[in-house]
N, C-alpha and C positions, 0 to 999 in steps of 0.2 A: 459757313465759313468751316477751313481746313483747319485741323490741329496741325502747327508746325512746332519742329523745338522750340523758337522763338517766341511762339505763344504759349507754349508750355512751360517756359520757364517765368514769362510773366503771372500767366494763372497760378503756379504755384508761388510765385511771391506774393501776389495780393493774397489769395487764399489764406497761408502761412500768419501774416501781419494781422489781416482780420479775423482769423479764427483759430490764431494758435495751432491750426496744423488739425483740429477737431473739426464737428461736423459744423454745417454754417445754419444760421436762423432758420432755415427752412425745413432742417434735421436733416441736410442729403451730407453724404461723404463726399471728399474729394473725388474719386472715383464715379460716381453717381452724378456729379455735378458736370464733369466731364464729358462723361455720356450723354446727359441731358443735351448740353450748350453744343457739343458738336457732333452730335450722330453719331457715335461710336461703336454704338451696339454692343457695348460689353458683355452687357448681360444676355447675351444669345449664343456666347461662346463659352462652352466647359472649359477651356483653359485660361478664359479671359476675367472668368467667375469671380475668382479671387480677387481680383483687382477692382471690382464692381463693389464686391462687399467688404474691403480691406477698411479699417479704421484708419490706418496709419496715413497720412498727407504724401510724405515720404516714399515709402515704398511703394505706393502710385504714380509717384511722379520719377522715378528711379525705374521702374519698367515700362511705362511710358515713352520715356525720354529711349530706354536702350531699344524699344522696337522702332520709333521714329528714325533714329540714327541708323539701323539696319536697314529699314528700308530707303532710306537716302543714300546709303552705298549701293543696295541693288538697282536703284533707278538709275545711276550714274554710268552702271558698266554697260 
């Protein structure tokens, strides 16, 4: 399954409601959860390691949303 901006919005909303922006019941951070569910390979890139280990879900959401939006613009060119 591919992570789209729409899916990211839903994931973030659900995460925030269920976990109050913190780790989930499996002790995963939001970035780790998204990496596991969508196979983003966040932990393999030095530039994205901060997202993988970031405790704040809002910071992860903002960064991934920015990248998805940027990729979407590039794909339409």
